[in-house]
C-alpha positions in Angstrom: 1.8 -18.9 -45.3 5.5 -19.5 -45.8 8.2 -19.3 -43.2 9.5 -15.9 -44.2 6.0 -14.3 -44.0 5.6 -15.8 -40.5 9.0 -14.5 -39.3 8.2 -11.0 -40.8 5.0 -10.9 -38.8 6.7 -12.0 -35.6 9.5 -9.4 -36.0 6.9 -6.8 -36.8 4.9 -7.5 -33.6 8.1 -7.5 -31.6 9.2 -4.2 -33.1 5.8 -2.6 -32.4 6.0 -3.8 -28.8 9.5 -2.4 -28.5 8.4 1.0 -29.9 5.5 1.1 -27.5 7.8 0.4 -24.6 10.4 2.9 -25.7 7.9 5.8 -25.9 7.5 5.8 -22.1 10.1 8.5 -21.3 10.3 11.4 -18.9 11.7 14.7 -20.0 12.5 17.5 -17.5 13.0 20.6 -19.6 13.7 22.9 -16.6 15.6 20.3 -14.6 14.3 17.7 -12.2 11.2 18.9 -10.2 11.6 19.8 -6.6 9.3 17.5 -4.5 9.2 20.0 -1.6 7.3 22.5 -3.8 4.3 20.1 -4.2 2.1 19.2 -1.3 -1.1 17.3 -1.4 -3.5 15.3 0.6 -2.8 11.6 0.2 -5.0 10.4 3.0 -7.8 9.1 0.8 -5.7 7.1 -1.8 -6.5 3.7 -0.3 -9.7 3.4 -2.3 -7.9 4.1 -5.6 -5.1 1.6 -4.6 -7.7 -1.1 -3.8 -9.4 -0.6 -7.1 -6.1 -0.8 -9.0 -5.2 -4.0 -7.1 -8.6 -5.5 -7.9 -8.3 -4.7 -11.6 -4.7 -6.0 -11.8 -5.8 -9.2 -10.0 -8.7 -9.7 -12.4 -6.4 -9.2 -15.4 -3.9 -11.7 -14.1 -6.5 -14.3 -13.3 -8.4 -13.9 -16.6 -5.2 -13.9 -18.6 -3.9 -17.0 -16.8 -7.2 -18.9 -17.2 -7.5 -18.0 -20.9 -3.9 -19.0 -21.6 -4.3 -22.4 -19.8 -7.7 -23.1 -21.5 -6.3 -22.3 -25.0 -3.2 -24.5 -24.3 -5.4 -27.4 -23.2 -7.6 -27.0 -26.4 -4.6 -26.8 -28.7 -3.0 -29.8 -26.9 -6.1 -32.0 -27.3 -6.5 -30.9 -31.0 -2.8 -31.7 -31.5 -3.1 -35.2 -30.0 -6.2 -36.0 -31.9 -5.2 -34.5 -35.3 -3.8 -36.0 -38.4 -0.3 -35.2 -39.7 -1.5 -32.2 -41.7 -3.5 -30.9 -38.7 -0.5 -31.3 -36.4 1.6 -29.2 -38.7 -1.1 -26.5 -38.6 -1.4 -26.6 -34.8 2.4 -26.2 -34.6 2.1 -23.0 -36.6 -0.5 -21.7 -34.2 1.6 -22.4 -31.2 4.1 -19.6 -31.9 1.6 -16.8 -31.8 -0.1 -18.4 -28.8 3.2 -18.6 -26.9 4.0 -14.9 -27.8 0.6 -13.9 -26.6 0.8 -15.9 -23.4 4.2 -14.5 -22.6 2.9 -11.0 -23.2 -0.1 -11.5 -21.0 1.9 -12.9 -18.1 4.7 -10.4 -18.5 2.4 -7.4 -18.8 0.3 -8.2 -15.7 3.3 -9.1 -13.6 5.3 -6.1 -14.8 2.4 -3.8 -13.9 2.3 -5.5 -10.4 6.0 -5.0 -9.9 5.9 -1.3 -11.0 3.0 -0.7 -8.6 4.8 -2.4 -5.7 8.0 -0.4 -6.5 6.1 2.9 -6.7 4.3 2.1 -3.4 7.6 1.3 -1.7 9.1 4.5 -3.0 6.2 6.6 -2.0 6.1 5.0 1.5 9.9 5.7 1.8 9.5 9.3 0.7 6.6 9.9 3.1 8.8 8.5 5.9 11.7 10.7 5.0 9.6 13.9 4.8 7.8 13.2 8.1 11.1 13.5 10.0 12.0 16.9 8.4 11.9 20.0 10.5 10.4 23.3 9.1 
């Protein structure tokens, strides 16, 4: 595989990731929704939050462990390999680094979004509890 093919693949993966991220949009055709119109029972959401936190924690731990194990294996192979093998291992490092960054970024981004949403919903609940009818 020559250099230009490798860079084309990297750019393609980055463009696909950018397109996936950019598809997450919110459209309010009739204006922004009025939160006071919507009421619901949020007293039993703790179970769902706990499940989400467990899943996110598992994804973070498994992703981190897999990234470290693959890094150790590639490092050992690189140290023990010949000159030609070292060149091949250097080629495999770029996709590995991109994958590791995506794993860490995705799990941490999901964790940050959850904490922001939880903070916003807690603040909204505190603001609406002080309102008079």
